[in-house]
N, C-alpha and C positions, 0 to 999 in steps of 0.2 A: 776195865774200862774199857771202849772202843768205840771209835765215831767214824763214819762214812761221808765221802761226800760225790754228790753226782757230777762231774765236770763236763759230762758232755762230751762231745767231740769235738778233741783238742787237735790245732793245726801246730803250722811250726812254730808259734809262741808258745805254744803250753800254753798250761793254766795254775795259776796257783792259791794256794787257802793257807793259812795259817790258824792254829788252833791256842788259844792260850790255857796254858798247864801250871797248876802252881802247885804246892804243901808250903807249910807254914811247922819250919822244925824249932819255933819257940828263941833257944839259942842254938846260932850258926856256927859260933867257932869256940874251941878251949884255947885261951892263951893264956900259957902262964900260970896255969888255976883257975883263971877267971872265965867262966861262961859269959862270951857277947852276944848278944841280940845280933840279927840283921843287921844289912848295912843300910838295907831301907829304913828299918825305925828310927834310926838315929834322930828324926827330928819329930818324933813321936807318930808317926803313919801309921794306920789300919791296914789291915791285909786288904780289907776291900776297898780301899783308897790304893793300896799298891796296884793293884788290880787293874782298877779302871785307868791311874796315873801308865801304867805297860801299855794298855789299849790304845789309849788318844795320844799318846808316844810315841806308838810303834815306828811310823814311818821317820819321825826326825830320826828318833835311835837308829834305824838300820840304816841311813844314812850315814849318820855320823861313824857307824860302826866299820862301815866300808869306806869311808877317807881313811881312818885310822890303818886300817887293816892294806891298804894303798901305800899309805907312807910309812909301815912297818917294813912292809915287802921292799918298797924302793930302799928304802934306809938299809938293812939288811942284803939286800944285791950288792947293792957300792960299796959294803965292808967285805963284803966275800964269795959273790958271787949266787947264782939261784941256786944249788943244793947247799948252800951255808943256809942262805935268807931261810930256806924251807924247811930246815932241821928248827935255826933259832926259832922261827913261828911256834913250830910245834912244842918247843920246851920252852917256851913264854905262856901258852896258852895252857899248860900243862900247869906250871908253877900259879898263873891266875888260877884256874880250876881248882886246887888244893887248898 
């Protein structure tokens, strides 16, 4: 898979694009001998609906994530300084991604 965008001439503000890429792994988690479906399926959402929701809620979700990141880093810096905050943020994201 490949894609390109002609962003034209960019200035000091740059340019931004985003792509929506997804796959459906049917069962996302193996938890104590139980195969569990993806979190977004919890209320019976279809794959197409999930993609549409991700697309239409992008700005809101991005803002929510940015606000969480600012709060997380601030709390961690208060608890142990900037190097501690960077390490804990990395560990948090690694654990959540697992």
